[in-house]
C-alpha positions as CSV (number, residue, x, y, z in Angstrom):
1,X,-1.3,-17.6,-28.6
2,X,-0.2,-14.4,-30.0
3,X,2.7,-12.2,-30.2
4,X,1.1,-8.2,-30.2
5,X,4.0,-5.4,-31.4
6,X,3.2,-2.0,-30.0
7,X,5.5,0.9,-31.2
8,X,4.9,3.7,-29.0
9,X,7.2,6.9,-28.9
10,X,6.3,9.5,-25.8
11,X,2.9,8.6,-25.6
12,X,2.8,6.9,-22.0
13,X,-1.2,7.3,-20.8
14,X,-2.3,6.0,-23.8
15,X,0.6,3.1,-24.3
16,X,-0.4,2.7,-20.0
17,X,-4.0,2.4,-21.4
18,X,-3.5,0.3,-24.3
19,X,-2.0,-2.3,-21.9
20,X,-4.2,-2.4,-18.9
21,X,-7.4,-3.1,-22.2
22,X,-5.0,-6.5,-23.3
23,X,-4.4,-7.0,-19.7
24,X,-8.6,-7.0,-18.7
25,X,-10.0,-7.5,-21.9
26,X,-7.7,-10.7,-23.6
27,X,-9.1,-14.2,-23.7
28,X,-5.7,-15.9,-24.1
29,X,-2.2,-15.4,-22.1
30,X,-0.9,-13.3,-25.3
31,X,3.0,-11.9,-25.4
32,X,3.0,-8.6,-25.9
33,X,6.4,-6.6,-27.6
34,X,6.4,-2.8,-27.1
35,X,9.0,-0.8,-29.4
36,X,10.3,2.3,-26.8
37,X,11.6,5.0,-28.9
38,X,12.8,7.8,-27.8
39,X,14.2,6.6,-24.1
40,X,11.0,7.0,-22.1
41,X,12.0,6.0,-18.5
42,X,8.6,6.8,-17.2
43,X,7.7,4.4,-20.2
44,X,10.4,1.7,-19.2
45,X,9.4,2.0,-15.6
46,X,6.2,0.6,-16.0
47,X,6.6,-1.7,-18.5
48,X,9.6,-3.3,-16.1
49,X,6.4,-3.2,-13.1
50,X,4.3,-4.7,-15.5
51,X,6.6,-7.7,-17.0
52,X,6.2,-6.4,-20.3
53,X,8.7,-7.3,-22.8
54,X,10.2,-4.7,-24.3
55,X,12.5,-3.1,-27.2
56,X,14.2,0.3,-27.2
57,X,16.1,2.8,-29.2
58,X,17.9,6.0,-27.8
59,X,15.6,8.6,-30.9
60,X,12.9,7.4,-33.4
61,X,13.1,5.1,-36.2
62,X,9.5,5.3,-37.2
63,X,6.7,3.1,-37.3
64,X,7.9,0.6,-39.5
65,X,11.5,-0.5,-38.3
66,X,10.1,-0.1,-34.5
67,X,7.9,-3.3,-35.6
68,X,10.7,-5.2,-37.0
69,X,12.4,-4.6,-34.0
70,X,10.0,-5.7,-32.2
71,X,9.4,-8.6,-34.3
72,X,12.5,-9.9,-32.7
73,X,11.2,-10.7,-29.6
74,X,7.8,-12.7,-31.1
75,X,7.9,-16.7,-30.0
76,X,4.1,-17.1,-31.0
77,X,2.2,-18.9,-33.8
78,X,0.6,-15.7,-34.9
79,X,2.1,-11.7,-34.9
80,X,-0.7,-8.8,-34.6
81,X,0.3,-4.9,-35.5
82,X,-1.2,-2.3,-33.1
83,X,-0.9,1.0,-32.3
84,X,0.1,2.2,-28.8
85,X,-3.7,4.1,-29.0
86,X,-5.9,1.4,-28.7
87,X,-8.6,0.5,-26.5
88,X,-9.3,-3.5,-26.9
89,X,-12.3,-4.4,-26.5
90,X,-13.2,-7.3,-23.8
91,X,-12.5,-11.5,-26.4
92,X,-10.9,-9.2,-29.0
93,X,-8.5,-12.3,-29.7
94,X,-10.9,-14.8,-29.1
95,X,-13.0,-13.8,-32.1
96,X,-10.0,-13.5,-34.6
97,X,-8.8,-16.8,-32.8
98,X,-12.1,-18.8,-34.5
99,X,-11.8,-16.9,-37.9
100,X,-8.5,-18.2,-37.9
101,X,-7.7,-21.3,-36.6
102,X,-8.8,-23.7,-39.3
103,X,-6.5,-21.0,-42.2
104,X,-3.4,-21.8,-44.0
105,X,-0.7,-19.6,-43.8
106,X,-1.6,-17.3,-46.5
107,X,-4.5,-14.8,-44.9
108,X,-4.5,-11.3,-43.4
109,X,-7.4,-10.0,-40.9
110,X,-8.0,-7.6,-38.9
111,X,-10.0,-6.4,-36.0
112,X,-12.9,-3.1,-36.3
113,X,-11.5,0.2,-35.6
114,X,-14.1,2.4,-33.7
115,X,-14.2,5.2,-32.7
116,X,-14.5,9.5,-34.0
117,X,-13.6,9.2,-37.8
118,X,-13.1,5.3,-37.6
119,X,-14.9,2.6,-40.0
120,X,-17.8,2.3,-37.1
121,X,-17.9,5.7,-36.3
122,X,-18.6,6.4,-32.5
123,X,-17.7,9.2,-29.8
124,X,-17.0,7.4,-26.0
125,X,-14.1,10.1,-26.0
126,X,-11.6,11.7,-28.4
127,X,-8.2,11.2,-26.2
128,X,-7.7,9.7,-22.5
129,X,-8.9,11.9,-20.2
130,X,-12.0,12.2,-21.9
131,X,-12.8,8.6,-22.2
132,X,-15.9,7.1,-20.8
133,X,-14.6,3.7,-20.5
134,X,-17.5,2.6,-19.0
135,X,-20.0,4.0,-21.1
136,X,-18.0,2.1,-24.1
137,X,-18.1,-1.5,-22.7
138,X,-21.6,-1.2,-22.1
139,X,-22.2,-0.4,-25.0
140,X,-20.0,-1.8,-28.3
141,X,-20.7,-5.5,-28.5
142,X,-24.3,-3.6,-29.6
143,X,-23.1,-1.3,-32.1
144,X,-24.2,-3.0,-35.7
145,X,-21.7,-4.1,-37.6
146,X,-20.5,-6.7,-40.2
147,X,-17.5,-8.6,-41.6
148,X,-16.1,-7.4,-44.8
149,X,-13.5,-8.1,-47.4
150,X,-10.5,-6.2,-47.0
151,X,-8.8,-4.5,-44.3
152,X,-8.9,-1.4,-42.3
153,X,-5.7,-2.3,-41.8
154,X,-4.6,-2.3,-37.8
155,X,-5.2,-4.0,-35.7
156,X,-3.8,-6.6,-37.9
157,X,-3.2,-10.6,-37.6
158,X,-1.0,-13.3,-39.9
159,X,1.0,-16.2,-39.3
160,X,4.7,-15.1,-37.8
161,X,5.7,-17.6,-40.6
162,X,4.2,-15.1,-43.1
163,X,5.4,-12.2,-41.6
164,X,9.4,-13.4,-41.5
165,X,8.6,-14.5,-45.3
166,X,7.8,-11.2,-46.7
167,X,10.5,-9.6,-44.9
168,X,8.1,-7.4,-41.9
169,X,7.3,-3.9,-42.4
170,X,9.7,-1.4,-45.3
171,X,11.6,0.5,-43.2
172,X,12.4,3.2,-46.1
173,X,8.7,4.8,-45.0
174,X,9.6,6.5,-42.2
175,X,8.5,7.5,-40.1
176,X,5.2,6.6,-41.7
177,X,2.7,7.3,-43.4
178,X,1.8,4.3,-46.5
179,X,3.7,1.4,-44.5
180,X,0.4,-0.2,-44.4
181,X,-0.2,-0.1,-47.7
182,X,2.7,-0.7,-48.8
183,X,2.8,-4.0,-46.3
184,X,-0.5,-5.4,-47.9
185,X,0.8,-4.9,-51.5
186,X,3.7,-7.6,-50.3
187,X,1.6,-9.6,-48.5
188,X,-0.7,-9.9,-52.2
189,X,2.4,-10.4,-54.3
190,X,3.5,-13.1,-52.0
191,X,0.1,-14.5,-53.1
192,X,-2.0,-13.8,-50.4
193,X,-5.7,-13.3,-51.1
194,X,-7.3,-14.3,-48.0
195,X,-8.2,-10.3,-46.5
196,X,-11.2,-10.0,-43.9
197,X,-12.7,-7.9,-41.2
198,X,-14.1,-9.9,-38.5
199,X,-16.1,-6.5,-36.9
200,X,-16.6,-8.9,-33.8
201,X,-12.8,-8.2,-32.3
202,X,-12.8,-4.4,-31.6
203,X,-10.6,-1.6,-30.7
204,X,-11.3,1.8,-29.6
205,X,-9.1,3.9,-32.0
206,X,-8.0,7.9,-30.6
207,X,-7.0,8.3,-33.8
208,X,-3.4,9.9,-35.3
209,X,-2.4,9.7,-32.2
210,X,0.7,7.3,-32.9
211,X,1.5,9.3,-35.8
212,X,4.8,11.4,-34.4
213,X,7.5,13.6,-35.7
214,X,10.7,13.3,-37.6
215,X,13.7,13.4,-36.5
């Protein structure tokens, strides 16, 4: 159904939790594609064991180039832009699909980030060690919020043909910072006007874990 792009950089414990949540909590049999920066053997062993597709670079090429490189393996109709420090809540993909299945190609929809300092602010742990998965799963769908016009930026979904039409992510924003806003502007200039947040599609975001040093 979806091709999920996940850049990672020396962040094994969060990536492992992210992928496990996708395997456990997704409705569909989605394609997961990880870009591994800096040849982390532990990460590569895990991805091979779980039969997860990946691309790799010997150095940190940054978030934009990581997304573009990973997208070269995408083979589904829709592309999802993810971080490696997301925990995907149950049926996150079904909620998105119900919103997009009747749409034409010109849209960008996002799920809702929940967690400390996120649009829906809750605290089930500020790191993977303190993370209270059981409490989150018992409460995530009882937290009150709403759909909204605009974007919380990630996780974002769009048709793969639209991703290709605008040229993916702008790699001059290395290693990251401003690149997500730039992508929204690229979509706007292309003619996209349908930007929507789907609040029932939820991810727990540990926050700022994905941003890494510049080599």
